[in-house]
C-alpha positions, 0 to 999 in steps of 0.5 A: 235429544239425550234420550234419542241418542241413548235409544240409538246407542242401545239399538246399535248395541243390540244389533252388534250383538246379534251380528257378532259371534264368539268365533269372530271375536276370538279370531280377531283377538288372536290376530291382534295378539299375533301381530302386536303382542299380548299386551295390545289385546283389549276389549276396545281394540277388538271392538274397533277392529270389528266396527262394534261397541265394546259392550257387544264384545263383552256380551260374548266374552265377559271380561278382558281376562276371559277374552285372553283365556278364550283366545289362548284356547284356540291353540288347542283347535290347531293341534292335529294329534295322531291316531292313538289306535294306530300307534304304539303309545310311546310313539304317539306321545312323541308325535303329540309333543311335537304337535303341541310345540308346533301349534304353540310356535305358531302363536308365540305371544300366547305361550305365557298364558298357557304356562300361567293357566291353572285350571283346564278350559273345555277346549283343552279337555280333549287333548287331556283325555287323549294324553291320559288315554294313551298313558293308560295304554302303557298300563299305568293306573292311579297314582302312576298315571297321575305322576306320568301325566303331570311329568309329560305335561309339565315338561311340554308346558314348561318348555314352551313357556321358557323357549318362547319367553320374551325380554321386555328390552329391545333385542339388540339391548338384550344381546349386548348385555348378554355378551358383556355378562358372559364375556367377563365371567370369572373362570375360577367361579364359573369353570363349567360355564366358561369351558363350555360357553361356545356350546351353551352360548344362545342355545341354553336356557338362561344362557341365551339372548334370542328366544325360541321363535328366532332360535328354536332349541329343536335338538334339546326338545327331542332329548327332553321328550325321549328322557321323559318317555323312557322314564315313563316306560321304566315306571310302566315296566315295574308295575307287575314287579312291585312288592314282589 
């Protein structure tokens, strides 16, 4: 009897693997993350949603960590980059930055994964290539190209990770604690914060209680991108004058 059950389970696993595709698995995983949060994503939960054995899912994605990585990589499929042959490089960077942020905002629960990623995944390589190609159009080469790329990408990834970060506490509790803390600040110790509190309150990093999903920092994002691009422009403009 046990042997028959084992053979039946094996046949079931084989059938599951044949019927499944990696794309199906990742779409279900993305829906789970969007609906229930990153912590709810497990191999078993994806398998249950698909009506298959967990081993069938693991056959395609390998492990929980790989499932998370592959699901986050779907975000790059949704980035609609402008045509770099039709735009001046600085305008392309501005539009690409907004497309990046827009794609991340559609799936805010995955923002921490993008921010914590050390190595590049294959789906991200076309984006990396396009950014480097556009930066090279400005005349940057070698170390200048490296520094400009790291600055641009670091600001994008860091911004989205911070803007869409979430508290482990309930929103009502976060807001209450936030207002209690800021309402009792010593004006002598924190003169600039208290003088500008009406402007900073819930609009400044580390001085807010709602994340960017609820309260996006659109104007500040525009300023940040413009400052970065202006800095890259200054770097590119000095290439021919260095050492003169």
